[in-house]
N, C-alpha and C positions, 0 to 999 in steps of 0.2 A: 585482475579478474582472470584467474587461471582457467585454462581450457577454452576460452572464448577468443576468437580472432578479431582483431580490430579491422574495421572497414576503412580503407584508405580513401575516404571521401567525406563529404559533409552530408549528414542525414538529419531527419527530424522524426518525431514520433508520429506513428500512423493513427493516433487516437482520433476518434470521431464522436461527436456528442459530448455529454458531460463526463467528467472524470472524477472519481471518488478517491481521495487520498487520506490516509490516516498516518499521523505522526504519533508514535507512542514510545515512552521511555521511562527511565528511572535515574535517580541520582543517589549516590552513596553519600549519606550525610556524616556517618561515623565509620571510618575504615575498620576500626577495631571490632565493630559489631558484625563480624562475618556471618554468624549464625542467623542474623536478621536479613542481610542484603543478598547473600549468596542464593538462597532459594528463589528470590525474586529475579535475580540475574539469570538463573537457569530455567525459569518458567517460560520466557519468550521463545527460546529455541524449541522447547517442547511444543508450544502452540504452533509454531511455524512448521514443524514436522507433521503435526496433526493435520494442518491445512493442506500441506503438500500431498498428503494421502487422500484428500477429499476435495479435488479441484472444483466440484460442483458447489462448494461453499462460497466461492467467489473471489478468493485472493488470487490476483493475477501475477503479482511479483512483489518482491520486497528487497530493501537494501538495509544492511546493518551498518550503523555508524556510531562513532564516539565523538563527543564534543570536548571531553577532558578525561582525566583519569577517574573522575567521579561520575560522569554522565554518559549514559549509553542509550541509544534509541534506534528505532526501526522506522523507515519510511515504507508504508504499504500502499499498494495500488489495488483497488477493489473493482469488481464489475459494477457495483451500485451501492448506494447507502443502505438499501434494503438488505442486501446480502451481508453487509458489515453488521447491521443490527441483528440479523438472524443468527449469525455466528456468536456475537457477544452475549445473546440471551439464550442460547441453546443449552439446555441442562445436560445434554450428553457430551458436551465439549469441555476440554480442560479449562478454558478461560472462565467458564461459569464456576467451576470448583475453586479455582484460584481466587476469584473475587469473593466467594463465600468465606474462604479462610481469612482473607484480609478484613472483610466486614465483621466477621466474628471477633477477631482480635480487637478491632476498634470498639465494638460494643462492650467488650470486657475490659476496656481501658488498657490493653496490652500493646498498643502502638506507641512507641517511644520516640518517634522521629528519626530513627536510624536510616531509613531509606525513604526517598520521595518517589512518587509515581505521578505520571502526567500523560495526557494525550490531547491531541487536537485533530479534529476531523473536518475535512473540506469537501464540498461538492462544487466542482468548478465547471461552470457552463462553457460550452463551445464558444470560442471567441475570447475567452479569458485566460487561455494558456497558450504557450508556444515553447518550442524547444529547438536546440541545435546540438549536434554531436559531431565533432571533428576528429577523424581518425580514431573512433571509438567503437568497441563492440556495442551491441544493444545494451543500454543502461537505463535504469529508472523508468520513466514513462515509456520510453521506446522498448524496453524489455517487457513491459506489461502489455503494450498494445501493438508491438511491431514497429518497424522503422521503414521509412521511404526516403528516396533521394530528396534532398532539400528543395530542388527546383519544383517538385510536385506541390509544395505548399508555399513556396516563396523564399527568395534569398534573403529578404530583410525581415526582421522581427515583426514589423507592422503588417507585412503581407501574410505572415503565418498567423498572426492574430485575426486577420480579416478572413482567413480560410473558413469556408462553411462546407460541411460534408453534404453529399446529395440528400441525405435524410433531413438535415436541418434546412436545406433549401426548399424542400417540398413538405410543408406542414401536413398535408393530407396523408402522405406516405408515412410520416412519422407517427401519426395517430393510428394508422392501420397496422403498423408493424407490431409483431409479437416477438419478444426476445426469448427464445427457448434454447437452452444449452443442454445437450445430452450429458448424462452423468459421465464424468471422466474425460470429457472433451472440452478443449479451450474454445472460447468464443472467437468469432471472426477468423477462423482457420489457423489460429496460432498453434 
């Protein structure tokens, strides 16, 4: 991770409340069909650049990964599932246009199995995730939500799973809270 300094300690993600995670990727089924899979491979960086220019859309962070020479994917952390859905269905965003092209090819019978697409989306309630980073810069969930010293959430995994944010501990405060993020501003002071 060029440009980021490792923290010489153990930390955990500062996430509070539920966490929305999207895994999205592609698989090259036929390497020789470059004209089919290369546009798909190039579409994701374009979408990520588009989202970086519009932080109010809700993408907090992402990590690009490869599982093999055939399979590439992105782990994305979102403010909420609602923001994720809004982006996915927004006609003014590139994702909508890309899926219109794919769906059109499918309707015309022009999808030949050269490239596979997949995604999995998860909304993880507080108490169902935990993290630890040893001598690492902010990464993954911690890059999306910030990081805190491990001791703040517990040295053991079971302690971090048991952590409840002040909002979760006070149901009345949670119901009364309105989560408003000004355009161009990251939530929670990030």
